[in-house]
VMD Tcl script that draws the C-alpha trace (Angstrom):
set ca {
  {-26.33 -14.41 6.50}
  {-22.66 -15.25 7.23}
  {-20.72 -12.70 9.23}
  {-17.46 -11.59 7.69}
  {-14.45 -11.01 9.90}
  {-13.53 -7.33 9.77}
  {-9.87 -6.60 9.10}
  {-8.39 -3.71 11.10}
  {-6.69 -1.08 8.99}
  {-7.92 1.98 10.88}
  {-4.67 2.68 12.74}
  {-2.82 3.56 9.53}
  {-5.73 5.66 8.37}
  {-4.82 8.52 10.70}
  {-2.95 9.66 7.58}
  {-4.20 10.04 4.07}
  {-2.51 7.69 1.61}
  {-1.16 8.81 -1.77}
  {-0.22 6.10 -4.27}
  {2.15 6.77 -7.16}
  {0.98 6.00 -10.69}
  {3.56 3.21 -11.01}
  {2.29 1.42 -7.90}
  {-1.31 1.92 -9.04}
  {-0.54 0.41 -12.45}
  {1.51 -2.53 -11.19}
  {-0.61 -3.49 -8.19}
  {-4.16 -2.60 -9.16}
  {-4.26 -2.53 -12.96}
  {-1.97 -5.46 -13.84}
  {-3.79 -7.37 -16.62}
  {-2.54 -10.73 -15.31}
  {-4.09 -10.11 -11.89}
  {-7.43 -9.06 -13.38}
  {-8.10 -12.66 -14.36}
  {-7.32 -13.96 -10.86}
  {-8.77 -11.42 -8.45}
  {-11.12 -8.48 -8.30}
  {-10.04 -4.85 -8.20}
  {-11.62 -4.54 -4.76}
  {-9.65 -7.48 -3.35}
  {-6.37 -6.10 -4.75}
  {-7.13 -2.66 -3.27}
  {-8.03 -4.15 0.12}
  {-4.86 -6.26 0.08}
  {-2.80 -3.16 -0.69}
  {-4.37 -1.17 2.17}
  {-3.85 -4.08 4.57}
  {-0.18 -4.32 3.58}
  {0.24 -0.55 4.06}
  {-1.39 -0.79 7.50}
  {0.88 -3.67 8.55}
  {4.01 -1.85 7.32}
  {3.03 1.39 9.04}
  {1.97 -0.28 12.30}
  {5.28 -2.14 12.63}
  {7.02 1.19 13.19}
  {4.51 4.08 13.21}
  {7.14 6.70 14.13}
  {9.42 5.89 11.17}
  {9.52 8.41 8.35}
  {10.10 5.63 5.81}
  {9.40 1.89 5.77}
  {10.42 -0.53 3.01}
  {8.33 -3.68 2.63}
  {7.37 -6.34 0.11}
  {3.89 -6.88 -1.27}
  {3.24 -10.44 -2.29}
  {0.14 -12.28 -3.30}
  {-0.65 -15.88 -4.04}
  {-1.14 -14.92 -7.70}
  {2.32 -13.43 -8.21}
  {4.69 -15.85 -9.83}
  {7.71 -13.54 -10.05}
  {7.87 -12.85 -6.32}
  {7.07 -9.88 -4.20}
  {6.88 -6.25 -5.27}
  {9.26 -4.00 -3.29}
  {7.48 -0.90 -1.97}
  {8.36 2.14 0.13}
  {5.96 3.89 2.49}
  {7.08 7.44 3.33}
  {5.46 9.86 5.75}
  {5.36 13.29 4.16}
  {5.16 16.26 6.55}
  {4.62 19.35 4.38}
  {5.47 22.73 5.94}
  {1.86 23.76 5.44}
  {-0.91 21.23 5.31}
  {-1.57 17.78 6.67}
  {0.90 14.90 6.90}
  {0.20 11.88 4.68}
  {1.72 8.54 3.66}
  {3.19 8.19 0.16}
  {3.35 4.68 -1.30}
  {5.90 4.20 -4.08}
  {8.02 1.48 -5.65}
  {11.38 1.06 -3.94}
  {13.83 3.25 -5.83}
  {11.10 5.17 -7.64}
  {11.98 8.88 -7.77}
  {9.27 10.89 -6.01}
  {8.92 14.49 -4.91}
  {8.92 14.88 -1.16}
}
mol new
graphics top color blue
foreach p $ca { graphics top sphere $p radius 0.5 }
foreach p [lrange $ca 0 end-1] q [lrange $ca 1 end] { graphics top cylinder $p $q radius 0.2 }
display resetview
């Protein structure tokens, strides 16, 4: 049985990740992408991109980055990763579209 290379995303997983409905719809449920890739591969690609963005500057409260895939013809999707530190509760990462209004 071939051994698959394991991608490391565990460093970003010290935080929970919340994804806005708009990101979910555009990245994971896009009908055009359904013909080209599986839901699982799109979800894994999204988590890997979040991990890379977070790991580039783990102390930053907000990181803007682009998500691109070989299937996208219109270019990359501009995303924002924000660390939310609620007064009570556990800190988490919020993934949204750049410019998308979100409650913090």
